[in-house]
A tleap script that builds the chain and sets N, CA, C and O, in Angstrom:
source leaprc.protein.ff14SB
mol = sequence {
  NMET TYR ASN LEU LYS GLU MET THR VAL THR
  GLU LEU LYS GLU PHE MET ALA GLU ASN ARG
  ASN ASP ASP GLN LYS PHE SER GLU ALA LEU
  GLY GLU LEU LEU SER ARG ASN PRO ASN ARG
  LYS LYS TYR THR ALA ASN GLN SER PHE GLU
  GLU VAL ARG LYS ILE ILE GLN GLU LYS ILE
  LYS GLU SER GLN CASN
}
set mol.1.N position { -4.383 -16.577 -1.937 }
set mol.1.CA position { -4.339 -15.110 -0.744 }
set mol.1.C position { -3.340 -14.419 -0.674 }
set mol.1.O position { -2.200 -14.878 -0.755 }
set mol.2.N position { -3.633 -13.155 -0.505 }
set mol.2.CA position { -2.719 -12.208 -0.108 }
set mol.2.C position { -3.663 -11.343 0.527 }
set mol.2.O position { -4.827 -11.094 0.212 }
set mol.3.N position { -2.637 -10.733 1.920 }
set mol.3.CA position { -2.880 -9.336 2.885 }
set mol.3.C position { -1.754 -8.497 2.350 }
set mol.3.O position { -0.563 -8.696 2.590 }
set mol.4.N position { -2.176 -7.682 1.714 }
set mol.4.CA position { -1.366 -6.962 1.985 }
set mol.4.C position { -0.805 -5.714 3.239 }
set mol.4.O position { 0.266 -5.121 3.364 }
set mol.5.N position { -2.256 -5.676 4.133 }
set mol.5.CA position { -1.959 -4.942 5.218 }
set mol.5.C position { -0.483 -5.587 6.268 }
set mol.5.O position { 0.209 -4.916 7.034 }
set mol.6.N position { -0.398 -6.615 6.047 }
set mol.6.CA position { 0.769 -8.245 7.514 }
set mol.6.C position { 1.650 -7.939 5.808 }
set mol.6.O position { 2.498 -8.830 5.775 }
set mol.7.N position { 1.740 -7.324 4.838 }
set mol.7.CA position { 3.249 -7.637 4.577 }
set mol.7.C position { 4.100 -6.321 5.340 }
set mol.7.O position { 3.742 -5.193 5.681 }
set mol.8.N position { 5.536 -7.139 5.430 }
set mol.8.CA position { 6.347 -6.321 5.377 }
set mol.8.C position { 7.073 -5.038 3.977 }
set mol.8.O position { 6.665 -5.337 2.855 }
set mol.9.N position { 7.615 -4.317 3.996 }
set mol.9.CA position { 7.837 -3.581 3.108 }
set mol.9.C position { 8.663 -4.153 1.986 }
set mol.9.O position { 8.574 -3.908 0.783 }
set mol.10.N position { 9.537 -5.016 2.656 }
set mol.10.CA position { 9.922 -5.602 1.651 }
set mol.10.C position { 9.368 -6.798 0.658 }
set mol.10.O position { 9.546 -7.252 -0.472 }
set mol.11.N position { 8.451 -7.033 2.029 }
set mol.11.CA position { 7.426 -8.054 0.798 }
set mol.11.C position { 6.836 -7.260 0.129 }
set mol.11.O position { 7.310 -7.065 -0.990 }
set mol.12.N position { 5.671 -6.540 0.494 }
set mol.12.CA position { 5.406 -5.371 -0.769 }
set mol.12.C position { 5.876 -5.032 -1.919 }
set mol.12.O position { 5.229 -4.921 -2.960 }
set mol.13.N position { 7.695 -4.754 -1.672 }
set mol.13.CA position { 8.159 -4.789 -2.901 }
set mol.13.C position { 8.295 -6.025 -3.820 }
set mol.13.O position { 8.021 -6.041 -5.020 }
set mol.14.N position { 8.898 -7.371 -2.858 }
set mol.14.CA position { 8.518 -8.741 -3.891 }
set mol.14.C position { 7.242 -8.770 -4.623 }
set mol.14.O position { 7.058 -8.752 -5.840 }
set mol.15.N position { 6.362 -8.820 -3.621 }
set mol.15.CA position { 4.048 -8.565 -4.360 }
set mol.15.C position { 4.540 -8.388 -5.392 }
set mol.15.O position { 4.581 -9.246 -6.274 }
set mol.16.N position { 5.217 -6.738 -5.526 }
set mol.16.CA position { 5.264 -5.361 -6.349 }
set mol.16.C position { 5.966 -6.451 -7.643 }
set mol.16.O position { 5.308 -7.112 -8.446 }
set mol.17.N position { 6.867 -6.410 -7.578 }
set mol.17.CA position { 7.973 -6.992 -9.114 }
set mol.17.C position { 7.454 -8.592 -9.520 }
set mol.17.O position { 7.738 -9.062 -10.622 }
set mol.18.N position { 6.505 -9.521 -8.298 }
set mol.18.CA position { 6.187 -10.984 -8.866 }
set mol.18.C position { 5.337 -10.001 -9.851 }
set mol.18.O position { 5.657 -9.984 -11.040 }
set mol.19.N position { 4.173 -9.112 -9.357 }
set mol.19.CA position { 3.206 -9.326 -9.755 }
set mol.19.C position { 2.930 -7.766 -10.642 }
set mol.19.O position { 1.883 -7.142 -10.816 }
set mol.20.N position { 4.535 -7.438 -11.150 }
set mol.20.CA position { 4.666 -5.982 -12.103 }
set mol.20.C position { 3.184 -5.708 -13.576 }
set mol.20.O position { 2.790 -4.606 -13.957 }
set mol.21.N position { 2.591 -7.335 -14.185 }
set mol.21.CA position { 2.266 -7.445 -15.333 }
set mol.21.C position { 0.696 -7.179 -14.704 }
set mol.21.O position { -0.122 -6.646 -15.454 }
set mol.22.N position { 0.374 -7.478 -13.611 }
set mol.22.CA position { -0.597 -7.129 -12.847 }
set mol.22.C position { -1.527 -5.905 -12.425 }
set mol.22.O position { -2.237 -5.927 -11.420 }
set mol.23.N position { -1.482 -5.368 -12.871 }
set mol.23.CA position { -2.061 -4.171 -12.699 }
set mol.23.C position { -3.374 -3.843 -11.581 }
set mol.23.O position { -3.254 -2.889 -10.812 }
set mol.24.N position { -4.181 -4.397 -11.563 }
set mol.24.CA position { -4.617 -4.674 -10.296 }
set mol.24.C position { -4.203 -4.920 -8.970 }
set mol.24.O position { -4.567 -4.245 -8.007 }
set mol.25.N position { -3.179 -6.220 -8.906 }
set mol.25.CA position { -3.003 -6.183 -7.518 }
set mol.25.C position { -1.548 -4.893 -7.640 }
set mol.25.O position { -1.834 -3.997 -6.845 }
set mol.26.N position { -0.285 -4.592 -8.296 }
set mol.26.CA position { 0.236 -3.720 -8.693 }
set mol.26.C position { 0.034 -2.863 -8.002 }
set mol.26.O position { 0.558 -2.532 -6.938 }
set mol.27.N position { -1.453 -2.085 -9.097 }
set mol.27.CA position { -1.657 -0.134 -7.326 }
set mol.27.C position { -2.602 -1.274 -6.151 }
set mol.27.O position { -2.618 -0.714 -5.055 }
set mol.28.N position { -2.962 -1.933 -6.120 }
set mol.28.CA position { -2.949 -2.047 -4.658 }
set mol.28.C position { -1.746 -2.311 -4.032 }
set mol.28.O position { -1.560 -1.612 -3.036 }
set mol.29.N position { -0.648 -3.298 -4.368 }
set mol.29.CA position { 0.550 -2.894 -3.329 }
set mol.29.C position { 1.273 -1.434 -2.616 }
set mol.29.O position { 1.576 -0.890 -1.554 }
set mol.30.N position { 1.276 -1.288 -4.269 }
set mol.30.CA position { 2.237 0.092 -4.474 }
set mol.30.C position { 0.615 1.463 -3.602 }
set mol.30.O position { 0.946 2.465 -2.969 }
set mol.31.N position { -0.353 1.222 -3.750 }
set mol.31.CA position { -1.104 1.993 -2.469 }
set mol.31.C position { -0.699 1.212 -1.484 }
set mol.31.O position { -0.611 2.439 -1.458 }
set mol.32.N position { -0.403 0.591 -0.758 }
set mol.32.CA position { -0.303 0.061 0.222 }
set mol.32.C position { 1.214 0.683 0.907 }
set mol.32.O position { 1.440 1.296 1.950 }
set mol.33.N position { 1.876 0.330 0.073 }
set mol.33.CA position { 3.133 0.612 0.234 }
set mol.33.C position { 3.286 2.393 0.870 }
set mol.33.O position { 3.690 2.930 1.901 }
set mol.34.N position { 2.671 2.847 -0.503 }
set mol.34.CA position { 2.661 4.616 0.200 }
set mol.34.C position { 1.214 5.083 1.296 }
set mol.34.O position { 0.933 6.216 1.686 }
set mol.35.N position { 0.817 4.375 1.453 }
set mol.35.CA position { -0.220 4.665 2.914 }
set mol.35.C position { 0.527 4.503 4.054 }
set mol.35.O position { -0.257 4.517 5.003 }
set mol.36.N position { 1.330 4.399 4.319 }
set mol.36.CA position { 2.472 3.618 4.806 }
set mol.36.C position { 3.221 4.464 5.558 }
set mol.36.O position { 3.556 4.003 6.649 }
set mol.37.N position { 3.662 5.809 5.246 }
set mol.37.CA position { 4.800 6.679 4.957 }
set mol.37.C position { 3.294 7.922 5.156 }
set mol.37.O position { 2.920 7.826 3.987 }
set mol.38.N position { 2.274 8.932 5.794 }
set mol.38.CA position { 1.936 9.156 4.449 }
set mol.38.C position { 2.213 11.218 5.199 }
set mol.38.O position { 1.386 12.129 5.156 }
set mol.39.N position { 3.355 11.244 5.657 }
set mol.39.CA position { 3.980 11.955 5.696 }
set mol.39.C position { 5.257 12.349 4.601 }
set mol.39.O position { 5.958 13.360 4.561 }
set mol.40.N position { 5.256 11.025 3.668 }
set mol.40.CA position { 6.411 11.286 2.747 }
set mol.40.C position { 5.650 12.880 2.034 }
set mol.40.O position { 4.534 13.377 1.887 }
set mol.41.N position { 7.418 13.280 1.689 }
set mol.41.CA position { 7.522 14.634 0.209 }
set mol.41.C position { 6.744 14.180 -0.932 }
set mol.41.O position { 6.705 13.095 -1.512 }
set mol.42.N position { 6.489 14.639 -1.005 }
set mol.42.CA position { 5.521 14.979 -2.592 }
set mol.42.C position { 7.196 15.466 -3.252 }
set mol.42.O position { 8.173 15.763 -2.564 }
set mol.43.N position { 7.112 15.424 -4.851 }
set mol.43.CA position { 8.031 15.913 -5.351 }
set mol.43.C position { 6.863 16.024 -6.905 }
set mol.43.O position { 6.034 15.129 -7.070 }
set mol.44.N position { 6.970 17.255 -7.958 }
set mol.44.CA position { 6.695 17.376 -8.295 }
set mol.44.C position { 6.829 17.431 -10.398 }
set mol.44.O position { 7.705 18.293 -10.325 }
set mol.45.N position { 6.745 17.319 -11.228 }
set mol.45.CA position { 7.186 16.341 -11.850 }
set mol.45.C position { 8.132 17.214 -13.088 }
set mol.45.O position { 8.968 16.907 -13.938 }
set mol.46.N position { 7.593 18.198 -12.719 }
set mol.46.CA position { 7.923 19.572 -13.387 }
set mol.46.C position { 9.483 20.383 -13.089 }
set mol.46.O position { 9.778 21.525 -13.441 }
set mol.47.N position { 10.341 19.402 -12.337 }
set mol.47.CA position { 11.222 20.144 -11.265 }
set mol.47.C position { 12.861 20.756 -11.946 }
set mol.47.O position { 13.603 19.932 -12.483 }
set mol.48.N position { 13.217 22.008 -11.862 }
set mol.48.CA position { 14.669 21.444 -12.887 }
set mol.48.C position { 15.532 20.566 -12.834 }
set mol.48.O position { 15.464 19.622 -12.047 }
set mol.49.N position { 16.170 20.686 -13.397 }
set mol.49.CA position { 17.827 19.439 -12.966 }
set mol.49.C position { 18.627 20.463 -11.939 }
set mol.49.O position { 19.093 19.838 -10.986 }
set mol.50.N position { 18.858 21.668 -11.907 }
set mol.50.CA position { 19.197 22.663 -11.151 }
set mol.50.C position { 18.214 21.804 -8.970 }
set mol.50.O position { 18.938 21.620 -7.992 }
set mol.51.N position { 16.839 21.559 -8.949 }
set mol.51.CA position { 16.162 20.939 -8.263 }
set mol.51.C position { 16.595 20.523 -8.325 }
set mol.51.O position { 17.708 21.003 -8.110 }
set mol.52.N position { 16.601 18.796 -8.739 }
set mol.52.CA position { 16.634 17.230 -8.517 }
set mol.52.C position { 17.624 17.579 -8.224 }
set mol.52.O position { 17.760 17.006 -7.143 }
set mol.53.N position { 18.784 18.317 -8.434 }
set mol.53.CA position { 20.303 17.567 -8.098 }
set mol.53.C position { 20.337 18.070 -6.688 }
set mol.53.O position { 20.761 17.148 -5.991 }
set mol.54.N position { 20.136 18.889 -6.125 }
set mol.54.CA position { 19.602 19.866 -4.929 }
set mol.54.C position { 18.676 18.497 -4.283 }
set mol.54.O position { 19.364 17.647 -3.717 }
set mol.55.N position { 17.886 18.367 -4.313 }
set mol.55.CA position { 16.824 17.420 -3.877 }
set mol.55.C position { 17.538 15.651 -3.658 }
set mol.55.O position { 17.017 15.007 -2.747 }
set mol.56.N position { 18.561 15.015 -4.395 }
set mol.56.CA position { 19.282 14.034 -4.399 }
set mol.56.C position { 20.801 14.077 -3.600 }
set mol.56.O position { 21.535 13.117 -3.365 }
set mol.57.N position { 21.110 16.149 -3.120 }
set mol.57.CA position { 22.099 16.084 -2.739 }
set mol.57.C position { 21.991 15.165 -0.531 }
set mol.57.O position { 22.495 14.330 0.220 }
set mol.58.N position { 20.577 16.608 -0.689 }
set mol.58.CA position { 19.734 16.283 0.406 }
set mol.58.C position { 20.325 15.112 0.797 }
set mol.58.O position { 21.272 15.005 1.577 }
set mol.59.N position { 19.526 13.924 0.030 }
set mol.59.CA position { 19.116 12.877 -0.356 }
set mol.59.C position { 19.851 12.154 0.677 }
set mol.59.O position { 19.588 11.703 1.793 }
set mol.60.N position { 21.283 12.226 -0.411 }
set mol.60.CA position { 22.577 11.497 -0.108 }
set mol.60.C position { 22.781 11.896 1.517 }
set mol.60.O position { 22.289 11.025 2.235 }
set mol.61.N position { 23.147 12.561 1.963 }
set mol.61.CA position { 23.090 13.783 3.555 }
set mol.61.C position { 22.319 12.928 4.430 }
set mol.61.O position { 22.872 12.706 5.507 }
set mol.62.N position { 21.249 12.420 4.266 }
set mol.62.CA position { 20.086 12.220 5.365 }
set mol.62.C position { 20.564 10.665 5.586 }
set mol.62.O position { 20.660 9.981 6.605 }
set mol.63.N position { 20.806 10.415 4.302 }
set mol.63.CA position { 21.349 8.961 4.612 }
set mol.63.C position { 22.693 8.154 5.577 }
set mol.63.O position { 22.805 7.135 6.259 }
set mol.64.N position { 23.711 9.486 5.079 }
set mol.64.CA position { 24.291 9.052 5.808 }
set mol.64.C position { 25.346 9.232 7.020 }
set mol.64.O position { 26.499 8.887 7.277 }
set mol.65.N position { 23.926 10.233 7.830 }
set mol.65.CA position { 23.391 10.002 9.119 }
set mol.65.C position { 23.062 9.323 10.037 }
set mol.65.O position { 22.574 9.838 11.043 }
savepdb mol mol.pdb
quit
């Protein structure tokens, strides 16, 4: 038995990798992982190349600080 709420982010990612072919377990783990940061920024799928490039550059700058 597994308790997703007690897993660390790393453990959740490992669990997802191990259960990538089990839609139910994978979806539950992904839901738990995403719920841990409710203020995360969401991106649409129809962004232009330029918008995506700008987002990536901003993320790189953030990670260097």
